[in-house]
C-alpha positions in Angstrom: -2.9 30.0 13.6 -6.6 30.1 13.9 -9.1 28.1 11.3 -10.0 32.1 10.3 -6.4 33.0 9.5 -5.8 30.0 8.3 -8.7 30.7 5.8 -8.4 34.0 4.3 -4.3 33.1 4.1 -5.5 30.2 1.7 -8.3 32.7 -0.3 -5.2 35.1 -0.6 -3.2 32.2 -2.3 -6.1 31.0 -3.9 -6.2 34.5 -5.6 -2.8 34.7 -6.8 -3.1 31.3 -8.6 -6.7 32.4 -9.9 -4.3 35.3 -11.1 -0.9 33.7 -11.8 -3.3 30.3 -14.4 -5.6 33.1 -16.2 -2.6 34.0 -17.9 -2.0 33.1 -21.8 1.7 30.9 -22.7 0.9 31.3 -26.4 3.5 33.8 -27.1 6.5 30.7 -25.7 4.1 28.1 -27.8 6.3 27.0 -30.1 4.8 23.4 -31.1 0.9 23.2 -31.4 -2.0 25.1 -31.4 -2.2 29.1 -29.9 -2.2 28.1 -25.5 -5.8 28.9 -25.6 -7.6 27.2 -22.2 -8.9 23.8 -22.8 -12.3 23.5 -24.3 -13.0 27.2 -25.6 -15.2 27.0 -28.7 -15.0 22.8 -28.1 -17.5 22.8 -25.1 -20.5 25.2 -23.5 -20.1 26.0 -19.9 -16.7 24.6 -17.8 -14.0 25.9 -16.7 -10.9 24.0 -18.0 -9.8 23.0 -14.9 -8.1 19.6 -15.4 -6.5 20.4 -19.1 -7.1 17.8 -21.8 -8.3 15.2 -18.7 -11.0 13.8 -16.9 -10.6 13.2 -14.1 -11.9 9.2 -12.1 -13.6 10.7 -8.8 -14.1 7.0 -8.1 -10.3 6.1 -8.2 -9.3 5.3 -5.5 -11.9 3.5 -3.8 -12.3 3.7 -0.2 -9.9 1.3 1.7 -12.5 -1.9 3.0 -12.6 -1.2 6.9 -11.3 2.1 8.0 -14.7 4.3 9.4 -13.2 7.3 11.0 -9.4 7.0 8.8 -8.3 9.1 5.6 -4.9 9.3 3.7 -2.5 11.6 5.2 0.7 13.0 3.1 1.0 11.9 -0.1 3.5 12.5 -1.4 4.3 9.5 -4.4 3.0 8.0 -6.4 4.1 5.0 -9.5 2.2 3.1 -12.6 4.1 0.5 -13.4 0.5 -0.4 -15.3 -3.0 0.9 -15.6 -3.7 -2.1 -12.9 -0.4 -2.0 -10.6 0.1 1.7 -9.2 2.1 2.4 -6.2 1.4 5.2 -4.1 2.9 6.7 -1.1 2.3 8.4 2.1 2.6 9.2 5.9 0.0 7.4 7.0 -3.6 7.8 7.6 -5.6 10.6 9.8 -8.8 11.3 11.5 -11.2 11.7 8.8 -12.5 15.1 9.1 -16.8 15.5 9.3 -18.0 16.2 6.3 -19.1 20.0 6.2 -16.0 20.7 7.2 -13.5 19.3 4.5 -14.5 21.8 1.8 -14.5 25.5 3.9 -15.6 28.8 2.7 -14.4 29.5 -1.0 -13.6 26.3 -1.6 -10.9 26.3 0.1 -10.1 22.6 2.1 -10.2 22.4 5.5 -7.3 20.8 6.1 -3.4 20.7 4.8 -2.8 17.1 4.9 0.9 17.9 5.7 1.1 19.9 8.7 -1.2 18.0 10.6 1.3 14.2 10.8 0.6 14.3 14.9 -2.6 12.3 14.2 -1.2 10.3 11.9 -1.3 6.5 12.7 1.6 4.1 10.6 -1.0 2.4 8.2 -1.5 1.3 4.0 2.0 3.7 4.1 3.0 2.3 1.1 0.3 0.9 -1.2 -0.7 -1.0 -4.8 -4.3 -0.1 -6.6 -5.3 -2.1 -10.0 -7.4 -0.1 -12.8 -10.2 0.0 -10.7 -9.0 1.5 -7.5 -9.3 -2.3 -5.5 -6.8 -1.8 -3.3 -4.9 -4.9 -4.2 -1.5 -5.0 -1.8 0.1 -2.5 1.0 3.1 -3.9 2.9 1.9 -2.9 6.0 5.1 -5.1 7.0 7.4 -2.3 6.6 5.5 0.5 7.7 8.2 0.7 10.8 10.8 1.2 8.8 8.9 4.4 6.6 9.9 7.7 8.3 8.7 10.2 6.4 7.9 8.9 2.5 9.2 11.2 -0.3 9.0 9.6 -3.5 8.8 6.4 -4.8 10.3 5.4 -8.5 10.9 2.2 -10.2 13.8 2.0 -12.6 12.0 2.2 -16.6 15.7 0.4 -17.4 14.9 -2.7 -15.0 13.6 -5.9 -15.9 13.1 -6.8 -12.2 11.3 -3.7 -11.7 12.2 -3.5 -8.3 11.2 -0.4 -6.2 13.3 2.7 -5.0 11.7 4.5 -1.5 13.2 7.9 -1.2 12.5 8.4 2.8 14.1 11.7 3.8 12.9 11.5 7.4 15.0 8.6 7.6 17.6 10.0 5.2 17.8 6.8 2.8 16.9 5.5 -0.4 16.6 1.8 0.1 15.8 -0.6 -2.6 12.9 -3.6 -2.7 12.3 -6.4 -5.0 8.9 -5.7 -7.0 7.1 -7.7 -4.4 8.4 -5.8 -1.2 11.5 -7.1 0.1 14.3 -4.9 0.7 17.5 -5.2 -1.1 19.7 -2.6 -0.8 19.8 0.1 1.5 22.1 3.6 0.3 22.5 6.1 3.9 22.7 5.1 7.6 18.6 5.0 8.9 18.0 8.1 11.4 22.3 10.0 10.7 22.4 12.0 8.4 26.0 14.0 7.0 27.7 14.6 4.0 29.8 12.2 2.7 29.9 9.2 0.1 27.5 6.9 3.3 24.9 9.5 4.5 22.1 11.3 3.4 20.7 15.2 4.5 16.6 14.6 4.2 17.6 13.3 0.4 13.5 13.4 -2.2 14.6 12.0 -5.5 16.0 9.7 -7.4 16.9 9.0 -11.9 18.3 6.9 -14.1 21.0 6.4 -17.0 19.8 3.3 -19.2 22.9 1.6 -17.3 21.2 1.3 -14.3 23.7 3.9 -12.5 21.5 6.7 -10.8 21.5 10.5 -9.5 19.8 11.3 -6.4 18.6 14.8 -5.0 20.4 15.0 -1.5 18.3 18.3 -0.8 16.7 19.3 2.6 19.8 19.0 5.0 22.2 19.5 2.0 21.9 21.0 -1.4 23.7 18.5 -4.0 23.0 15.8 -6.1 25.2 12.3 -5.5 26.0 10.3 -8.2 25.8 5.9 -7.8 26.4 2.9 -9.8 24.0 0.4 -11.0 25.0 -1.4 -7.7 25.1 1.6 -5.6 28.1 2.2 -5.2 28.7 6.3 -4.7 30.9 7.5 -7.9 31.2 11.2 -7.3 28.5 14.3 -6.3 28.5 18.3 -6.8 26.6 21.1 -5.1 26.4 23.6 -2.5 24.0 25.8 -0.8 23.9 28.7 -2.9 21.8 30.6 -5.4 24.5 30.6 -8.4 25.3 28.0 -11.0 25.9 24.3 -9.4 24.5 25.8 -6.4 20.9 24.7 -4.9 18.3 25.5 -1.9 16.3 22.7 -1.9 16.9 20.0 -4.8 13.6 19.2 -4.5 13.6 16.8 -7.8 15.6 15.6 -10.1 14.8 13.7 -13.8 17.4 12.4 -16.9 15.9 13.1 -20.8 17.1 11.0 -23.8 19.9 12.7 -24.0 21.5 11.6 -20.6 21.4 15.3 -18.9 20.3 16.0 -16.0 17.1 18.4 -14.7 17.2 19.4 -10.6 14.2 21.4 -9.6 16.1 24.5 -7.4 13.1 24.6 -5.3 13.6 27.6 -3.4 15.4 29.1 -6.1 12.0 28.9 -8.2 14.4 27.3 -11.3 14.9 24.8 -12.4 18.8 23.8 -13.8 20.3 21.4 -16.3 23.6 19.6 -16.0 25.3 17.0 -18.3 26.0 13.6 -17.2 29.3 14.7 -15.4 27.8 17.3 -12.9 28.5 20.1 -15.8 26.7 22.7 -15.8 24.4 24.0 -18.3 22.1 26.4 -17.9 19.0 27.4 -15.8 15.7 27.9 -16.7 14.5 30.5 -13.6 10.4 32.3 -13.0 9.5 28.6 -12.1 8.2 29.3 -8.9 7.9 25.9 -6.3 8.8 23.9 -8.8 8.5 20.6 -6.7 8.6 17.3 -8.7 9.6 17.1 -12.4 10.0 14.3 -14.8 10.8 14.1 -18.5 8.8 12.3 -21.4 9.5 10.3 -24.1 7.9 13.3 -26.6 11.2 15.3 -25.6 9.8 17.7 -23.5 9.9 18.5 -20.0 6.8 18.4 -17.2 6.9 20.3 -13.5 4.0 20.5 -10.8 4.9 24.2 -9.2 3.7 24.4 -5.8 2.5 28.0 -6.0 0.6 28.5 -9.2 -0.9 25.0 -8.7 -0.1 23.8 -12.2 1.3 20.6 -14.3 3.7 23.0 -16.7 4.9 21.5 -20.1 8.7 23.0 -21.0 11.0 22.1 -24.2 13.6 21.3 -23.5 15.5 24.5 -24.6 12.8 26.2 -21.1 10.6 27.5 -23.1 7.1 26.8 -21.5 4.5 25.2 -24.4 1.5 25.2 -21.9 0.3 24.5 -18.7 -2.8 23.6 -16.9 -4.6 22.9 -13.4 -5.6 25.7 -10.4 -6.7 25.4 -6.7 -8.9 23.4 -4.4 -10.3 20.1 -2.8 -12.4 19.5 -5.3 -11.8 16.5 -7.4 -9.7 16.6 -10.6 -8.7 20.2 -8.4 -4.9 20.5 -6.9 -2.9 20.6 -3.7 0.3 20.7 -3.3 1.8 17.9 -6.3 4.6 16.2 -4.7 4.8 13.5 -7.4 3.1 12.2 -10.7 3.2 9.2 -13.6 1.9 8.3 -16.0 1.3 4.5 -17.4 0.9 2.6 -20.8 -3.5 3.9 -21.2 -2.4 7.2 -21.2 -3.7 8.0 -17.9 -1.7 10.5 -15.6 -1.5 10.4 -12.1 -0.7 13.0 -9.2 0.3 12.1 -5.4 -1.1 15.5 -3.2 0.5 16.0 0.6 -1.9 19.1 1.0 -5.2 17.5 0.1 -3.7 14.0 1.0 -4.9 12.3 -1.5 -3.7 10.2 -5.4 -5.9 11.3 -8.3 -6.3 9.2 -11.3 -7.0 12.1 -14.4 -8.8 10.0 -17.6 -7.6 11.8 -21.5 -10.3 13.4 -22.9 -10.7 12.3 -26.6 -10.2 14.1 -29.6 -7.8 16.0 -28.6 -4.3 17.0 -29.5 -1.9 14.1 -28.7 0.4 17.5 -28.0 -1.4 18.6 -24.6 -1.2 15.2 -22.5 1.5 14.8 -20.5 3.0 11.6 -22.3 5.0 8.6 -21.5 7.5 8.7 -18.6 9.6 6.7 -18.7 12.9 8.1 -20.1 13.6 8.3 -16.8 
């Protein structure tokens, strides 16, 4: 694809996204003030593109002694605390010249997810503090990771083990908090559809008793349930578009009542199940859900790739609120593949196409219902 064709295609995509972003959701809003644009009647000027947050454009700080290189496809982020934020990326890319980073009409100059052939395998798993300083990097595991997809910590685990979902290697790995490998599920490099193999796993979600679910979604179309010790318990799902069928189950989360939500990405919906995999409901017309998380206040947040928005739903599937716009400038979004919050209310996103992680700080004086809130349910 030539640069001109690439630019025109993304400009068209941007236009569609702006139209979608302009749609009001007040007719669905049952829990807060009308869903008008953030800042309307409160501030002079501005566009409200970062919703109830302000982006911290200085976070994270550039990696030391890495002139000429930048981040690649950035798939996962998990804020264990404000001073311990895990970031998972596919490897570093050669930095674009300054005049090529943002092109015509604000279109980013490169999609990091499609530049993997230029990656070098450094700083795949990094940990940052509140000031954006790199405090640790698991360089000892760079050759272990193939295609980073998600990083999570079980919020119910007092030892704070770190779980790495690697769709390229077809495995899920469990590490101690300081990086010692203690469990591997799946056979590295081997795809399969049985109790001991995965086909492109994508995400993980935990029950309070330590049992967990894995969305097995690129090669397979299922959800797999394990005991806290990694013993296979059951699975459900086949390829298709009907109830309990999936086309790229890309993310999974559990609410406070034990219901399991699956982002059925290519079917443009979210499906809801009980803890035994019995189908309960589906929420249609969510264009391309990349990542979902249940919040402690009883809502579901969705990162949608085609509208470039963060979407807030109640647990009946009604849209409450949304924010976000396409672009590569600080605060804009392109391919939010993972998100997290910390105990201070800061919000973090990992972007596969912009190739970066961003930190958003809550604006002062806004109603609490606009913020993402605690995501410690699962």
